[in-house]
C-alpha positions, 0 to 999 in steps of 0.5 A: 229872572232867573234866567237873566241872573244866571246869564249874567253871572256865567259872563262874569264868571266867564269874562274873570276866567279870561281876564286873569288867563285861566282859561290856557291850559299851561297856566293851569299846568304850571299850577300843577308842576310842584316840582318844576316851574311852579306858577302860583298865579292859579292858587292867587286866583282862586284865593282872591274868587273865594275871599270875594264870594264868602264876604258877600255870602258872609255879610247877605246871610248875616242880614238876609234868610232869603235869595235875591230872588226871594227863595229861602236860602238852603241849609248847608248839609254836614260835610259826607265823604265817602267812596262815591266823593273820593272816587269823583274827586279822584277822577276830576283831578286826574283829568284836570291834571292831565290836559290842563283844563276843568270845567269852567274854563273848558267853556270859555275854551271852547270859544278858542275853537280848539279841537282839545277843547271841544274833545274835553266837552264833548267828554265831560258832557258824555261823564255828566250823562254817565253818571246821570245813568248810573245814579239813576240805575243806582237808586232803583229810580225811573 
């Protein structure tokens, strides 16, 4: 059941990205061009998505202590801003700003069979793998 819900959620997310045009790197770069031909539509899409999510989460949390699948809802940890978070955010932001693609739309963009999308997804997967290896090496586990 978890896989079905995950697949449906991911499919709905992807459909929203496609319908809103957010898999188009030019649209993303237009949003990041604050001092040129700025396009606020990405911000509006993000604000709309956040409003829907926050309302649904608040209503669910108010009435239930378990998720739809019956497991307890996790506690929200206290925010922890450290050097690793800041460095990761910096790398993510630079990569996103250089090419106009972030991880969610990148998966959808691979359906267009553009080589740039494939290269981005490969680089993203390599980054995930590298972070996993560095995290394991740094924690002394394995």
